C-alpha positions as CSV (number, residue, x, y, z in Angstrom):
1,X,0.1,0.1,-0.1
2,X,2.7,2.5,0.9
3,X,4.3,1.4,-2.4
4,X,1.5,2.1,-4.8
5,X,0.9,5.5,-2.9
6,X,4.3,6.6,-3.5
7,X,3.7,5.7,-7.2
8,X,1.1,8.0,-7.3
9,X,3.2,10.6,-6.1
10,X,5.8,10.4,-8.3
11,X,3.2,10.3,-11.1
12,X,1.6,13.6,-9.9
13,X,4.9,15.1,-9.9
14,X,5.9,14.4,-13.4
15,X,3.0,15.5,-14.7
16,X,3.3,18.8,-13.0
17,X,6.8,19.2,-14.5
18,X,5.4,18.6,-18.2
19,X,3.8,21.7,-18.7
20,X,6.9,23.6,-17.9
21,X,9.3,21.7,-20.2
22,X,6.5,22.1,-23.1
23,X,6.5,25.3,-22.7
24,X,10.1,25.8,-22.4
25,X,10.4,23.9,-25.9
26,X,7.7,26.4,-27.9
27,X,7.2,29.6,-29.3
28,X,8.1,32.6,-27.0
29,X,5.2,34.5,-25.2
30,X,4.1,37.5,-27.6
31,X,5.6,40.5,-25.7
32,X,8.9,38.8,-23.9
33,X,12.5,39.1,-25.4
34,X,13.2,37.3,-29.1
35,X,16.0,34.9,-28.3
36,X,15.6,33.6,-31.7
37,X,18.7,34.3,-34.3
38,X,17.8,34.9,-37.9
39,X,20.4,33.1,-39.4
40,X,22.8,35.3,-41.5
41,X,22.0,36.3,-45.1
42,X,24.4,38.5,-47.5
43,X,21.1,39.7,-48.7
44,X,18.6,41.7,-46.9
45,X,15.0,42.8,-47.8
46,X,14.9,44.0,-51.2
47,X,18.0,42.6,-52.3
48,X,20.7,44.8,-50.1
49,X,23.3,43.6,-47.8
50,X,22.2,43.4,-44.2
51,X,24.9,44.2,-41.4
52,X,26.2,41.7,-39.2
53,X,25.3,43.5,-36.5
54,X,21.6,43.7,-37.6
55,X,21.4,39.9,-38.3
56,X,22.6,39.0,-34.8
57,X,20.2,41.3,-33.0
58,X,17.4,39.3,-34.5
59,X,16.0,42.7,-36.3
60,X,15.2,43.1,-39.6
61,X,16.3,46.2,-41.5
62,X,13.5,48.0,-43.6
63,X,13.7,48.4,-47.7
64,X,15.0,51.6,-49.0
65,X,13.3,53.9,-50.0
66,X,13.0,53.9,-53.9
67,X,16.0,56.0,-55.2
68,X,17.3,56.7,-52.0
69,X,19.8,53.7,-52.6
70,X,22.3,54.1,-55.0
71,X,22.1,51.6,-58.1
72,X,25.2,50.2,-59.5
73,X,23.6,49.1,-63.0
74,X,22.0,53.0,-63.1
75,X,25.2,54.8,-62.4
76,X,26.9,52.2,-64.9
77,X,25.2,53.3,-67.3
78,X,25.0,56.7,-66.6
79,X,28.7,56.8,-66.4
80,X,29.0,55.6,-69.7
81,X,27.0,58.1,-71.6
82,X,28.2,61.0,-70.0
83,X,31.6,59.4,-71.1
84,X,30.2,58.9,-74.5
85,X,29.0,62.4,-74.6
86,X,32.4,63.8,-73.5
87,X,33.8,61.8,-76.1
88,X,31.9,62.7,-78.7
89,X,32.1,66.5,-77.9
90,X,35.7,66.3,-77.9
91,X,35.6,64.5,-81.4
92,X,33.4,67.0,-82.4
93,X,35.8,69.9,-81.4
94,X,38.7,68.0,-83.3
95,X,37.0,67.0,-86.2
96,X,35.6,71.0,-86.4
97,X,39.5,72.1,-86.5
98,X,40.0,69.8,-89.7
99,X,40.7,72.4,-92.9
100,X,38.6,72.6,-95.9
101,X,40.6,74.6,-98.0
102,X,44.1,75.7,-98.9
103,X,44.4,78.8,-96.9
104,X,42.9,77.1,-93.7
105,X,45.6,74.5,-94.1
106,X,48.1,76.5,-94.0
107,X,46.7,78.2,-90.7
108,X,46.1,74.9,-89.1
109,X,49.9,74.0,-89.9
110,X,51.5,77.2,-88.5
111,X,49.1,76.5,-85.6
112,X,50.8,73.3,-84.9
113,X,54.1,74.1,-85.7
114,X,53.7,76.9,-83.2
115,X,52.4,74.4,-80.5
116,X,55.1,71.8,-81.3
117,X,57.7,74.2,-80.1
118,X,56.3,75.0,-76.8
119,X,54.4,71.6,-76.2
120,X,55.4,68.2,-75.2
121,X,55.3,65.8,-78.6
122,X,52.2,64.0,-77.0
123,X,50.4,66.8,-76.2
124,X,50.1,67.7,-80.1
125,X,51.2,64.5,-81.7
126,X,47.2,63.1,-82.4
127,X,46.3,66.5,-84.0
128,X,49.2,66.5,-86.4
129,X,48.9,62.5,-87.3
130,X,45.0,63.2,-88.0
131,X,45.8,66.4,-89.9
132,X,48.3,64.6,-92.0
133,X,45.6,62.2,-92.9
134,X,43.0,64.5,-93.3
135,X,45.1,66.5,-95.9
136,X,46.1,63.2,-97.5
137,X,41.7,62.4,-98.2
138,X,41.8,66.1,-99.3
139,X,44.3,65.7,-102.0
140,X,42.8,62.1,-103.0
141,X,39.2,63.7,-103.3
142,X,40.7,66.8,-105.7
143,X,42.3,64.3,-107.5
144,X,39.3,62.4,-108.4
145,X,37.4,65.1,-108.8
146,X,39.9,66.4,-111.5
147,X,39.4,62.8,-113.1
148,X,36.0,63.1,-113.5
149,X,35.4,66.4,-114.6
150,X,38.0,65.9,-117.6
151,X,35.9,63.4,-118.9
152,X,33.1,66.6,-119.7
153,X,34.4,68.7,-122.2
154,X,32.6,71.8,-120.9
155,X,34.2,71.2,-117.4
156,X,38.1,71.4,-118.6
157,X,38.7,74.7,-116.9
158,X,37.3,73.1,-113.7
159,X,39.0,69.8,-113.7
160,X,42.3,71.8,-114.1
161,X,41.5,73.7,-110.9
162,X,40.9,70.6,-109.1
163,X,44.4,69.1,-110.3
164,X,45.6,72.5,-109.1
165,X,44.2,71.7,-105.6
166,X,45.3,68.3,-105.3
167,X,48.9,69.4,-106.1
168,X,49.1,71.9,-103.4
169,X,47.0,69.6,-100.6
170,X,49.6,67.2,-101.7
171,X,52.5,69.4,-100.7
172,X,50.6,70.6,-97.6
173,X,50.5,67.1,-96.4
174,X,54.5,66.4,-97.1
175,X,54.8,69.8,-94.9
176,X,52.1,68.2,-92.1
177,X,54.5,65.0,-92.8
178,X,57.4,67.2,-91.6
179,X,55.8,67.8,-88.3
180,X,55.3,64.0,-87.8
181,X,59.0,63.5,-88.2
182,X,59.7,65.7,-85.9
183,X,57.4,64.4,-83.1
184,X,59.2,60.9,-83.9
185,X,62.4,62.7,-83.6
186,X,62.0,64.2,-80.5
187,X,60.4,60.5,-78.9
188,X,63.6,59.1,-80.3
189,X,61.7,57.1,-82.2
190,X,64.1,57.3,-85.3
191,X,63.0,54.5,-87.3
192,X,59.4,55.8,-87.7
193,X,60.9,59.0,-88.9
194,X,62.4,57.7,-92.2
195,X,59.1,56.7,-93.7
196,X,57.6,60.3,-93.4
197,X,60.9,62.3,-94.2
198,X,61.8,59.8,-97.4
199,X,58.7,59.9,-98.8
200,X,58.6,63.9,-98.7
201,X,62.3,63.8,-100.5
202,X,60.9,61.4,-103.1
203,X,58.1,63.7,-104.0
204,X,59.5,67.3,-103.6
205,X,63.4,66.7,-104.1
206,X,63.7,70.5,-105.3
207,X,61.3,72.3,-102.8
208,X,62.1,73.6,-99.6
209,X,60.4,71.2,-97.6
210,X,61.9,68.4,-99.4
211,X,65.2,70.1,-98.8
212,X,64.3,70.0,-95.1
213,X,63.5,66.8,-94.9
214,X,66.6,65.8,-96.3
215,X,68.2,67.8,-93.5
216,X,66.6,65.9,-90.9
217,X,67.5,62.9,-92.6
218,X,71.1,63.9,-92.4
219,X,70.4,64.8,-88.6
220,X,69.4,61.5,-87.3
221,X,72.3,59.7,-89.0
222,X,70.5,58.2,-91.6
223,X,72.1,60.0,-94.7
224,X,75.8,60.9,-94.9
225,X,77.2,64.5,-95.3
226,X,77.9,64.8,-99.2
227,X,81.6,65.5,-100.1
228,X,83.4,64.0,-96.9
229,X,87.3,64.9,-96.1
230,X,88.6,62.8,-98.6
231,X,86.8,63.5,-101.2
232,X,87.1,67.2,-101.0
233,X,90.7,66.3,-100.6
234,X,91.0,64.8,-104.3
235,X,88.9,67.2,-105.4
236,X,91.4,70.0,-104.0
237,X,94.5,68.0,-105.3
238,X,93.2,67.7,-108.8
239,X,92.4,71.2,-109.1
240,X,95.8,72.9,-108.0
241,X,97.4,69.8,-110.6
242,X,95.3,71.5,-113.7
243,X,95.3,74.5,-114.8
244,X,92.3,77.1,-114.8
245,X,90.6,77.5,-118.1
246,X,91.7,80.4,-119.9
247,X,94.9,80.6,-117.3
248,X,98.4,81.5,-119.2
249,X,101.1,78.6,-119.2
250,X,104.9,78.3,-119.8
251,X,105.9,76.6,-123.2
252,X,108.9,75.8,-124.9
253,X,109.2,77.9,-127.7
254,X,112.5,76.9,-129.8
255,X,115.4,77.2,-126.8
256,X,113.3,79.8,-124.9
257,X,110.2,79.5,-122.5
258,X,107.7,81.9,-123.7
259,X,104.1,82.8,-122.0
260,X,101.5,81.6,-123.9
261,X,97.9,82.4,-123.5
262,X,94.8,81.3,-125.3
263,X,94.2,84.2,-127.0
264,X,97.4,83.6,-128.8
265,X,96.5,81.8,-131.9
266,X,100.1,80.8,-132.7
267,X,103.6,81.1,-131.2
268,X,106.1,82.0,-133.9
269,X,109.3,79.7,-134.0
């Protein structure tokens, strides 16, 4: 009887403890501290990153106000459009400086020559290279026009004028090519300077531009100075050994030495 009474008492105590254990394992009572720790996620609400401190505390940050947070894709798009607009603006400015006639080309070449004298080569090389290509295209365009107009008998005068314009632009192209070669020389890119200089000399060997290009070839050591020391010495020796034309000379006439000049047709014996 005593054994049964003790068993009953133990059973009652166990029943009394079960509700507390169940409550400990269940959901927290509303209003109590939330001990649940949310798993750390690299993405918070709205797809944006959540700080580790907020994840550890179990609190959730609010979604950002539309337009308040920076959008990297939008920023990249805006940056690209801004860069493109800047490049287009700068390209338009450089294109507007290309000359359309001979007088404008002369002015532009003079401007670039002055800039090259006081600026770094890399600061003006793009403008000079662009001008060289442009003047070459202009010369080709006028030459094509001259060939086309020559087929029309009523346009012979215009064809001749276009031919003259082609020659003028070709000469201006060589003048700009001399500036291009000077840039290569200043940058110590001597092999690249040979092409423009040789082309100028071949195209205009008698002009001032051609002679200036040949002087540049001598300065960089490609062309040797004509008439070296040995050549000049041999030439001087030959000049001394042979009398100058028309100078008097001594000639033996009979037993006497007489001075004979070219004006004397004959010397009496």
